[in-house]
VORO-637221 format. One record per residue (C-alpha): residue in one letter; x, y, z. Coordinates in pm, 1 decimal. Each point is the difference from the previous one (the first is absolute). Layout:
N
<rec 'a'; <X; Y; Z>>
...
END
This chain:
83
<rec 'm'; <-3076.0; -274.0; -1.3>>
<rec 'f'; <306.6; 46.6; -216.4>>
<rec 'l'; <168.8; -300.4; 161.2>>
<rec 'l'; <-301.9; -220.6; -65.3>>
<rec 'i'; <-11.1; 98.0; -366.4>>
<rec 'l'; <374.9; -52.4; -30.8>>
<rec 'g'; <-33.3; -348.8; 146.8>>
<rec 'v'; <-274.8; -93.7; -243.0>>
<rec 'f'; <165.8; 116.0; -319.5>>
<rec 'k'; <370.2; -71.7; 63.2>>
<rec 'k'; <116.6; -359.2; 25.3>>
<rec 'n'; <228.8; -96.8; 290.3>>
<rec 's'; <-42.0; 335.1; 169.0>>
<rec 's'; <-27.1; -122.3; 359.3>>
<rec 'k'; <344.4; 135.1; 98.7>>
<rec 'i'; <-71.0; 341.6; -149.5>>
<rec 'i'; <-339.6; 20.8; 166.5>>
<rec 'q'; <137.1; -106.2; 336.9>>
<rec 'n'; <283.8; 253.7; -12.4>>
<rec 'l'; <-232.5; 279.8; -111.5>>
<rec 's'; <-243.1; -91.4; 278.4>>
<rec 'l'; <277.1; 20.4; 257.7>>
<rec 'v'; <112.0; 337.9; -131.8>>
<rec 'v'; <-356.3; 135.4; 0.3>>
<rec 'l'; <-53.1; -116.3; 359.0>>
<rec 'l'; <318.6; 167.7; 120.2>>
<rec 'v'; <-72.6; 323.1; -187.1>>
<rec 't'; <-351.2; 7.2; 145.3>>
<rec 'a'; <135.9; -51.5; 352.5>>
<rec 'v'; <250.9; 283.3; -45.9>>
<rec 'i'; <-266.4; 233.7; -138.4>>
<rec 't'; <-232.2; -84.3; 289.3>>
<rec 'f'; <277.4; 67.2; 250.9>>
<rec 'n'; <94.4; 332.7; -158.7>>
<rec 'e'; <-364.0; 104.9; -17.1>>
<rec 't'; <-51.0; -79.1; 368.4>>
<rec 'v'; <293.3; 207.8; 123.5>>
<rec 'g'; <-158.5; 327.4; -103.5>>
<rec 'i'; <-349.9; -44.8; 144.8>>
<rec 'k'; <-146.2; -34.9; 345.0>>
<rec 'e'; <-352.6; -120.1; -68.6>>
<rec 'v'; <-233.3; 23.7; -297.8>>
<rec 'k'; <-371.0; -76.1; 17.4>>
<rec 'l'; <-192.4; -82.5; -315.2>>
<rec 'f'; <-362.4; -70.3; -88.7>>
<rec 'n'; <-156.3; 151.7; 309.4>>
<rec 'n'; <254.8; -164.7; 235.9>>
<rec 's'; <-59.1; -351.0; -134.9>>
<rec 'i'; <362.8; -29.8; -116.2>>
<rec 'i'; <280.4; 126.6; 222.1>>
<rec 'i'; <358.0; 4.4; -127.0>>
<rec 'd'; <249.2; 25.7; 283.4>>
<rec 'y'; <327.9; -154.8; 109.7>>
<rec 'l'; <-155.7; -328.1; 112.4>>
<rec 's'; <-188.9; -60.5; -322.2>>
<rec 's'; <309.2; 79.4; -204.7>>
<rec 'l'; <210.9; -229.0; 217.5>>
<rec 'm'; <-244.8; -285.3; -51.7>>
<rec 'k'; <0.3; 64.7; -373.7>>
<rec 'i'; <381.2; -11.2; -10.7>>
<rec 'v'; <8.2; -318.5; 210.7>>
<rec 't'; <-248.3; -163.1; -238.1>>
<rec 'l'; <202.7; 102.0; -305.7>>
<rec 'l'; <325.3; -130.3; 150.8>>
<rec 'a'; <-166.4; -326.1; 106.1>>
<rec 't'; <-125.7; -45.3; -355.6>>
<rec 'f'; <353.1; 66.1; -125.2>>
<rec 'l'; <138.3; -270.8; 229.6>>
<rec 'v'; <-271.4; -247.0; -100.0>>
<rec 'l'; <89.0; 46.5; -367.1>>
<rec 'i'; <368.7; -59.6; 72.4>>
<rec 'i'; <-66.4; -309.6; 210.5>>
<rec 's'; <-245.3; -144.5; -250.6>>
<rec 's'; <243.4; 52.8; -287.1>>
<rec 'n'; <265.1; -199.3; 188.8>>
<rec 'y'; <-254.0; -276.4; 61.7>>
<rec 'l'; <-103.6; -8.5; -364.6>>
<rec 'r'; <363.0; -13.1; -113.9>>
<rec 't'; <78.9; -281.6; 242.8>>
<rec 'f'; <-279.4; -221.4; -133.5>>
<rec 'k'; <57.7; 110.8; -362.7>>
<rec 'i'; <-349.9; 140.9; -40.8>>
<rec 'f'; <122.4; 346.5; -92.2>>
END
């Protein structure tokens, strides 16, 4: 939410927002990894949500894929002078 508000009120803030987004994605992946190391399996809401190694792995893979997509798209936008 902070990044959206920053983008609205600050002119030419696309670089700042992109770099902050990349940092937030990496920090979230690291926190998810560190959180997963200490637990075996957690069941929430009457076993409707299960947090285990597989779910954490998929979350980390999704975060890293999003990180790579942002990097690749920034190169594309720079190449065609959109960014």
